[in-house]
N, C-alpha and C positions, 0 to 999 in steps of 0.2 A: 467450620472455618472461623467462627468467632473465637473459639477457645484457642486455636492455633495462633491467631493473630495476637490475642492477649498474652500468650506465653512468649511470643517473640518480643512484644513490647516490654514484657517484664525484664528480660535480659538486657534489652537496650537501655531501659531506665536505670539498671544497676551499673553498667559499665559502658563508658564511652572512651574511645581512644583520645588520649591527651593531645590536643591541637591536631587531631586527625593524623597522628604520627603513624598509625598502623597502615592507613590507606596509602600514605606517600612513602613509607620507608621500605627498604629492601630487606629489612630484618624479618626473615621468615618465621622465626620463633615467636615474635610478637603477634604476627598474623595468625599463627596456629593457635596460640593461647586465646586470642580474642574470639576466633571462630568456635573453639571448644566451649567457651563460656556462653556465647550467644546461642548455640544450638544444642547444648547438652541437656537432655531431658531432666536430669536430677537438679540442675540449677533452676530451670523453669518450674519444676515441681515445688522446690523450696520457696520460690517467689510467690506462687499461688497460695502456699500455706501461710506466707507472711501477709498477703492481702486478705485472706480469710480471717487472720487474727486481728487485722485492723477493723474489719466488719464486726468482730466479736466485741470490740471495745464500744462501738456505737450501740450494739444491742444492750450491753450492760448499762450504759449511760441513759438509755431510754427509760429506766425505772425511776429516774429523778423527775421525769415529766408526767403531767396528768394523762389519764387514760379516758377517752371519750367513746362511749358505746351507743349506738342507735339500735333500737329494737322495735319490732312491729309484730302484731299478732291479730288473728281473727279466729273466733271459735264459738262454741256453744257449751254452756255450763248446765249441768243437771244436778240438783241437790235434793236430798231426802232428809227432812228434819221432822222427827216424830212429834215434837212439841208444838208444831204449828199446823194450821189447817189452811189449805190442803198440805198433805205431807210432802209432796213432790212439787218442785218448781224449777223452771228452766228459763234461761235467758241467753240471748245472743249478745256477743260483745266483740269489740275491736278497739285497737288503740295503737298509738305510737309514742315512744318515749326516748329521751336522751338522758344518759347517766354519765356524770363526770366524777372520776375517782382520782384523788391525789394522795400519794404516800406521804405521811408525816414522820413516821418513825418505824424502823424495823431492826433496831439494835445494831445499827451501822452495817447491816448485811449487804446493802446495795453498795456502800462505799468500799467495803472489802472486796466485793465482786469486781468493781471497776478497777481496783488496784491489781487484782489477780489477772484479769485479762490484759491489763496494761503490761504487766511483767511477761505474760505469755507472748504478747506482741513483740517485745524486745528479744525474747528467746528465739522466736521465729526469725527475727531480723539478724541476730548473730549467727544463727544456723545458716542463713542464706550467705552471709559473708564467709563463713567457714567452708561451705561447699563450693563457693566461687574460688576461694584460695586453693582448695584441694584440686579442683578441676584444672586450674592453671598449672598446678604442680604436676598433675598427671599428663597434661599436654606437653609440658617441658620434658618430662621423663620419656614420653613416647617419642618426642623429637630426637632426644639424645640416643635412645635405644636404636632407632632406625639408623642413625649415623654410625653407631657402634657396630652393628651387625653388617652394614654395608662395608665397613672397613675390615671386619673379620673375614668376610667372604673374599675380599681382595687378597688378604694375607693367606687364606687357605688356597686360593687359586695359585698364588706365587709358590707356595709350598709344594703344591701338586706339580707345577711345572718343573721345579728343581728336582723333585724325585723322578719325574718322567725322564728328564734329561740324563740323570745318573743311570737310570735303568737302560736307556738306549745306548749309553756308552758301554756298560757292562755287556749288554747283548751283542754289541758290535765286536767287542774283544773276545767274547766266547765263541762267536762264529768264526773269528779269525784264528782260533786255537790258542790264544794267549791269555784267556780268562778262565776262571773256575766256575763250575756249575753252581756251587754253593753260594758264590757271590751273586749270581743271577737270581737265585731263589730269595736271597736276603733282600735284594733290590726290589723284586716283585712284591714281597711282603710289605716293605715300607711304602711302596707306591699304593698298595691297596689301603693302607692306613691313611695315607694322605688323601685319597679319594673319599674315604669314609668321613674324614674330618671336613672336607669340603661339602659333602652332602648334609652333614649336621649343621654347619653354619648357614647353608641355604635354607634349611628348614626353620632355623631360628629367625632368620630374616623375614621369612613368610609370616611367622607368628607375631613379631613385633610390628610388621606392616599392617596386619589385621587389627592389632590393638590400636595403632595410630588412627586407623579409619573409624574404629568404634568411638574413640574419645573425641576426635576432632571433626568427624563427619565427612571426611574425604580422604582419598589416597594421598600419601606423601608425594611431593614433587620429585622429579628425577634428580634435581640438584638441591641438596640441603647445605646451605653455607655453614661453615664452622662458626659457632657463636662464642664470642669471648666470655670467659667466666664472669658471673655476676658478683664481683668482689665488693662493689660499692655498698656503703651503709651497713657493713658487718661489724658486730661488736669486737672489742679487743680481747675478751676473755670468755671462757665458758660460763662463768658466773653472770656476766652481763648478758650473754645470750639467753640463759635460762630466766633471768629476771625479766628481760624484754618479752620473752615468749609467754610467761605467766601473766604479765601485765597486758599484753596486746592480743594474745591468741583469741580468736573469736569463739572457739569451742569452750574455753574457760569462761568467757563472758556469758555464753549461753547457759552454761551450767549454773552460774550464779543467779541469773534471772529466773531459771527454773526453780531454784531454791526459794527465791522471793515469792514466786507465784504460789508455791506449795504453802508457804507461811501465811500468805494472805487468804488462801483457801481454808486453812485451819482456823483463822480468826473469823472467817465468814460462817463457819459451822457453829461457832459459839453464839452467833446472833439469834439462833432459834430459842435460846433460853429467855429472851426478852419479849415483851408484847409487841404486836404489830398494830400501829394506829394509822387509820386512813380517814380522810375527809371525803364525803360523798354528797353529791348534789344530783337530784333526779327530778325530771319534770316530764309529764306525759299527758296526752289528750286522746279522747276517743268516745265511743258509745258504750255505755255500761263499763266504763274503764276499770280495769283490775277486777272484773267480775262483780262490781257493786252496782246494783240497779240504779239507773238514772245519773250515775256519776260521769261527768264529762271531762274533768281535769283533776290532776293530782300532782303536787310538788312536795319534794322532801329534801331537807338539808340536815346532815347528821355527821357526828364524829363516831367512828366505829373502832372499838378496841377488841383485838382477838389475841388471847394468850393461851397457848397450848400448855397445859399443866402436866400431861403425861402422854408419852408416845411409845410405850412399850420398851423404853430403854434404847430406842434406835438413835436418838440424837446423841446420847453419850457415846454410843459405839462409833458413830460417824466422826465425832471429835477425836476419839482415840485412833481411829483409822487414819485421819489426816495428820495427826502428830507423827505417826509412824512413817507416813509418806514424806513429811518434812525431814525426818532423819535419813530416809533413803536418798532424798535429794542432796542432803549434806554429804553423804558418802559418795554419791556419783560426782559431785563437784570436786571432791578431793581426789578421786580416781582420775578424773579428766586432767586435773592439774599435774598429777604424777606422770601420766602418760605424755603430756605436753613437755614436761621437764626432761623426760628421757629422750623424746624425739629431738628436742633442740640440742641437748648435750651430745648425743651421738652424731647428729648432722654437723655440728660445729667442730667436733673432734675430727671428723672425716675431712673437713676442709684443711685442717692443719696436717694431718697424717699423710694425705695423698699428695700434697705439695712436696713433702720430703721424699715420699716413696717414688714419685715420678723422676726425681733427680737420680736416684739409685738405679731405677729401671732403665733410664736412658743410658747411663754408663754401662750397665750390664748388656744392653742391646748392641751398643757400639763395639764393645770388647768381643762379644760372641761373633758379630759379623766379621770382624777382622780375623778371628780365629778360623771361621768357616772358609774365608777366602784363602787363607794360608793352607788349610787342610786340602782344599781343592787343588791348589798348585802342587802340593806334595803328593797327592793321590795320582795326579797326572804323570808324575815321574817315578811312581812306584814306592814312595817313601811313607805313604799312609795307606791303611787298609780301607776297604769300602765301608766297613762298620764305623770307623772313625768319621768318615765323611757324612754318612747318613745320620749319625748321632749329632754331629754339628748342625746339620740342616734342621733336625727336629728341635734342637735346643734354641736355635735362632728363631724358629717359628713360634715356639712357646714364649720366648722373651718379647718378641714383637706383639704377640697377642696380649700378654700381660700389660705391656705399656699402653696399648690401645684401650684396654678395659679400664685401667687406672685413670687415663685422661678423661674418659667419659664419666667415670664415677666421680671425679673431682667436680665436673660441671654440674652433675646432679646433686652433689653434696651442697654446693652453693645455693641452688634453688630450694633444696629441702630446708636449709637454715632460714632463708627468707620466708618460706611458707610457714615455718613454726612461729615466726615473729609476726605473721599476718601482714607482710609487706611485699610479697612476691608480685602481686598485680601492679603495685606501684613501681617496682623495679623494672617490670616489663613495659612500662609506659602506658598502663591502663589506669585511668582515673575514676574513682568511685563517685557516683552522684547520689547523695543521701538526702534528697529533698523530702522523701517520705518518712524519714526518721531523724529529724534534726535534733530531737532531744537526746539521741545517742551520742551526739558530739560531746556533751558534758557528762557522759556516763562514767561512773566510778564504782569500783567494787566496795569501797568503804569497809564496814565491819563484816561484810559477807565474803571477804577474801578467803581463799582456801586456808583451812587451819591445819590440816595434816599433810602439808606439802612443803617441807623445808627445802631450801636451796642447798643441796649437797653436791659438791663437785666430785665426780668420780675420780678416784686416784689413778693417775696415768703413770705407769712405770717408766722412769727415765733410763735410757740406755747409756752407760758409761763406756764408750768405745775405747778409751785409753786403757781402762781396766781389762777389757776383753782382749786388746792387743797384747797387754802384758801377760795375760794367761797363755796366749798362743806362743809367746816367746819362751815362757817357762817350759811349756811342753816340748818346744823345739830343742831347748837346751838339754832336756833329759834323754833325747834320742841320740845315739852314737852316730857321729858323722861317718858315712861310708868312706873307705879309702879311695883315693883317686885312682882311676884306671892306669895301668902301666902303659908306657909308650909302645906303639905297635912295633913288634920285632925285638923288643928288649927281653932279656931273660926274666923269668919270674922271680919275685923276691923270696928269699929264704927266711923262714922264721928264726 
């Protein structure tokens, strides 16, 4: 129970709803993101790792303070000395002593160790921020996906109803003797496909509902309000988005602190080449104290120097090992930067691309819907075949499905862009409380900024629609215009 309570407190200490907006707001997305952060085991695990890193700092700093040891002993000594008579002598002894040891110099090893664990603490802190941001992103993605597949199930249901209606019409005509059997078979085949599509969408809805429950910790409510796209605080260009992501993304900051920790560890390894100097004070009392007959008390004050001159080459190997680990940390920092750059560039481009795509999909859906309605009227009076009508129904279903997917993808693209810049929780109305890491407020990458992570804007091909239209016109001009049909009843034209 203690560990569960501390884990819950961990998440509560990290995020609190700004002005209790989540508790009072009807915005279900905020509530879902908050619950995911407060209950997600990965978030609380990262918080416990961060608290352990804070304790590690206290452990390292303890080496600056003196060490006080109390020892007590009781025993019997037996000695055999051949130059004395008698040769054997024994004595009973007991005693108690206090020893105080203070480190004076260790080649800056303790200082480097404190620096190392300090950087590791900040690494755990930024990892905590990153997993919090990613959990909020996954909560938003799960929210949008449940909305998506609920909408797709509705579209599949409507598509099934339309195909069932067409099948019933054809079946009625066939029974009346005015329809063809092949039309009935065609209608039944398309109806089976519509039913299969409906089953697929229902299965997909089940899967995303289970994912929602895993991430947020509860089943999605029956009604999920449509959330307006999070367009606020977005940069104006892809370059600005990538710059903000590299500067603000918590995973990049964590990789920089990991590099600094590895560098401090390498410097700590070099401290073994220097002597270790300690001041020691010891005082004790007892009977036959320290095994010396009739001694009742003994006090010692000394400065002790210990300098290891040879250790089998292990110290040099450890230094080389740590230098390689520093290089590894540098590589991982640059990789993290590149991954973040790609994520932010792709997400930002999606926010622009999908806005334009939705406009075209909307026009496409409206046009196909009008064509479907006209085909249905023409089919009822025998001017259109059944295949034309069924094709129009499938095309309309596909267009509506594409529009619904693009609409949800746009909402997800906005939250992905915010998450890449480490500001999604802020946009959702959740405020961080950083009392445990106030020094992170003045944190800066400095000279440790990623070195192999240039801001390269991906080239986006621009579409010249005027040129494409001109190409279409040139093709049309090369095709011979067919002659107009002769009026009905007129004699055929002679060549």
